N, C-alpha and C positions, 0 to 999 in steps of 0.2 A: 245289160249286165255290166257291172262296174269293172274297170280295169284293175288288176291287181297292182299295188304300189311296187315300184322297182327300187331297191335299195341303192343309194348312191355310190358311184364308184370313186374311190379315192385314187388320186394320181399315182401313187406307188402300185396300185394294182392294175393300171393301164397296160394294155399291150399295144403294139404298134398300130394295129387296125383300129382299136378303140381310140387312140389318141390321134388318128389321121385327120379329125377336124380342125387340129391346132395347126396355125400357120408355122411354116419353118422357120428355125432361127436364123436364117439368113440376114446379114445385114443389109440395110437398106442401100440402093445406089448411091454413090459418093454424089454430093453436089458440089460442082466446082467453082460457081460463083458464090461468096460467102456474104452478099449483100442483105439476105433475108434471114441471117442467124440470129440466135439469141445474143445479147451484148457480149456476154463472156466468151462464148464460143467465137464470135466475130474477132473479138480483139486478140485471142490467143491464135486463131486461124491466120490472121493478118501477119502476126509475128512469125508463125511456123512457115507460111508460104513465102515470106521474105528471105528467111534464114536457109530454107531448103527447096528453092525453085525447082530444082530438077528431080526432086522426090515427090513433090506436091501431087497428090491424088484428088483430094477434095475431103468434104465432111459428110459423114453418114449422120442424118439428123434423126434424132429419137422423137417419137411422136405419141401423144396421149390419144385414146385411152390405152393403159397397160394391158398385157394379156392376163397378168395375175398380179396379186398385191406384191410378191417378191421380186418382180421385174424392175430394173433400174430404168430410169427415164434418162438417157444419155445420149450425148453427141459425141461421135469419135472424128478426130482430125487425122485423116489417113495419110501417111507419108509413104506408103508401099511397103510390101514384104512384111505387113502385120506391125510396122512401126508407127507409132502416133501418140495422141494424147487422147484422154477420155475425159469429159466433164459430166458429172451427174448432178441432176437437177431434182429439186424437190417436187413430186407430182402435185402437191397442194398448192404450191407457189412456183409455177414453171419457169419464172424468171429468175429464181434465187439458186444459185449454184451451192452445192453441199460438199463436192469433193472433186478435185482435178488430180488426174494421175496421168504418167507418162510411161512407156515402155513397148514391148513388143507382144502383142496378143496372140501371135502365131507361134513363137518360139519360147515363150515363157520367161523365166527369170524374174529378179525382183524388180518390181515398177518403183518409180519414184512417186511419192504420194503427197498431197497437199490438201489436208482436211480443211474445209471451209464452213463447217457447221458448228463451231464453237463460237462462243460470245465475242471472243477477240477478234476473229476475221469472218463473222457470220455473213455469207454471201459476197464477201468481197474477192475483186480479182487478185492475182498474184502480185506480191510486191516486186520491186526492181531486183532485190537480192533472190527471191524464188524464182523469178523469169530467167535470170542468169544461171541459176542451178538447173533449170529445167533444160534450157538450151545446151547447156555443157552435157548434161545427161544423154540428150538425144543426139548431140555430135558423137559421142562415144560409143552409143548403141548403132547409130548409121555406119561407122566406120568398123564395126564389129562384123 
C-alpha cells in the first residue's frame, strides 16, 4: 500500500514542536584568537581589539551551509554587551564582503552601515575615513 503524500508545511504554519528540528538561533561561541578569520574580519578584529582591549570578547564566525536562503553569512566582532561590528559575506564567494555595520545588537538603535556591494567599493575593506567614523561611533556607543 502506497503512502499518502503529505502536503509540505510552510514555515509560517510551523508550531514550536514542528520547528523543533531547526537548530537554535544562538550565536556561535566567540573565537578569541583571530588568526584563522577571513581577511576583512581579521583586519577589523585587529583594529577593534587594539582600540577596545578591555571590551574584547572575540569573533562569532559565520559558517556555511546556511540554514535557509534568507540567512546571512556573517561574522560578528563582539565587544560585549551586544556592542560590535558585523561583516556580511557573499555565500557564493565567501571571501567577498558585502556589508559592514556596527552597533548594538542587544539594545537596538541605529547602526552605522558601510555597504560593500556597489561597484565603487565591491568587496573592499573600509577606507581610512570610514574606519575613523566606525571607531568614533563605537567609542560613543561604548560610553553610552
